[in-house]
C-alpha positions as CSV (number, residue, x, y, z in Angstrom):
1,X,-72.6,232.2,222.7
2,X,-69.6,231.8,221.0
3,X,-68.2,229.2,218.1
4,X,-65.5,227.0,218.9
5,X,-62.9,225.3,216.6
6,X,-62.8,221.7,217.9
7,X,-59.7,218.9,218.0
8,X,-60.3,218.2,214.0
9,X,-58.5,221.5,213.1
10,X,-55.6,219.9,214.9
11,X,-52.8,219.1,211.9
12,X,-55.3,220.0,209.2
13,X,-55.9,223.3,209.8
14,X,-58.5,224.1,206.3
15,X,-58.8,227.8,206.3
16,X,-62.2,228.1,204.1
17,X,-63.9,229.4,207.4
18,X,-61.5,232.2,207.4
19,X,-63.3,233.2,204.1
20,X,-66.9,233.6,205.3
21,X,-66.1,235.8,208.8
22,X,-67.4,239.1,208.9
23,X,-65.3,239.9,212.0
24,X,-62.1,238.0,211.5
25,X,-62.2,236.4,214.5
26,X,-60.0,233.3,213.7
27,X,-56.5,233.7,215.1
28,X,-53.8,231.2,213.4
29,X,-51.4,228.7,214.7
30,X,-48.9,226.6,213.6
31,X,-51.6,223.9,212.9
32,X,-54.4,224.8,214.0
33,X,-57.3,227.9,214.1
34,X,-59.2,229.3,217.0
35,X,-62.2,231.6,217.7
36,X,-61.5,234.8,219.7
37,X,-64.7,234.9,221.9
38,X,-65.0,238.5,222.1
39,X,-65.0,238.8,218.6
40,X,-67.2,236.1,217.4
41,X,-70.7,237.2,216.7
42,X,-72.1,234.2,216.6
43,X,-73.2,234.3,212.5
44,X,-73.2,230.7,212.4
45,X,-71.4,231.0,208.7
46,X,-68.4,229.4,209.4
47,X,-69.6,225.9,210.9
48,X,-71.0,224.8,207.3
49,X,-68.0,226.3,205.7
50,X,-65.4,223.2,207.8
51,X,-64.6,220.2,205.8
52,X,-64.2,218.9,208.4
53,X,-66.6,219.8,211.0
54,X,-64.5,221.3,213.5
55,X,-66.3,224.2,214.3
56,X,-69.1,224.0,216.4
57,X,-71.8,226.6,218.6
58,X,-69.9,226.9,222.4
59,X,-72.7,225.2,223.8
60,X,-73.2,222.2,221.3
61,X,-69.4,221.0,222.0
62,X,-69.3,216.9,223.1
63,X,-68.0,216.3,226.4
64,X,-65.1,214.8,224.9
65,X,-64.1,218.4,223.6
66,X,-64.8,220.7,225.9
67,X,-60.8,221.3,226.5
68,X,-61.3,223.2,223.2
69,X,-63.8,226.1,225.0
70,X,-60.8,227.0,227.2
71,X,-58.2,226.7,224.7
72,X,-60.1,228.7,222.2
73,X,-60.1,231.4,224.3
74,X,-56.3,231.6,225.7
75,X,-54.6,230.8,222.4
76,X,-57.1,234.0,220.2
77,X,-55.0,236.1,223.3
78,X,-51.3,235.1,221.5
79,X,-52.3,234.0,218.2
80,X,-52.3,236.4,215.1
81,X,-55.6,237.3,213.3
82,X,-56.0,235.5,210.1
83,X,-58.2,237.1,207.3
84,X,-57.3,235.3,204.3
85,X,-57.4,231.8,203.0
86,X,-54.6,230.2,202.3
87,X,-53.8,226.2,201.6
88,X,-54.6,223.9,203.9
89,X,-51.4,221.9,205.1
90,X,-49.8,219.6,202.9
91,X,-51.2,216.3,205.0
92,X,-54.6,217.4,206.1
93,X,-56.2,214.7,204.3
94,X,-54.6,212.3,205.5
95,X,-55.1,213.7,209.4
96,X,-58.9,215.0,208.4
97,X,-60.5,211.7,210.0
98,X,-57.4,211.4,212.6
99,X,-59.4,211.3,216.4
100,X,-57.6,212.2,219.5
101,X,-55.0,214.6,218.0
102,X,-54.8,217.2,220.8
103,X,-50.8,215.7,221.3
104,X,-50.2,217.0,218.3
105,X,-51.4,220.8,218.7
106,X,-48.5,223.2,218.3
107,X,-48.3,226.2,219.7
């Protein structure tokens, strides 16, 4: 089982999770992070670090977020690793509680 970054991360991109990942499995896009399922070791450390609760186990991804399992796998092959914490996006706090953000995902 792997962990998956879901919709809550879009337009926020808090990187607290990156600091605790022992295998550097996060990949960075313009306004979203993903987890490379081939690199994730299921350690669970990132889950508690995410301030918008965007990370969950693959088996626990809500029904309305299932597309993010495939999206994480796909984008992790295209995006570069992120190995150090960075500042969140400037308007992250404004987007933190928004829903239905998939249309805002920048590839």
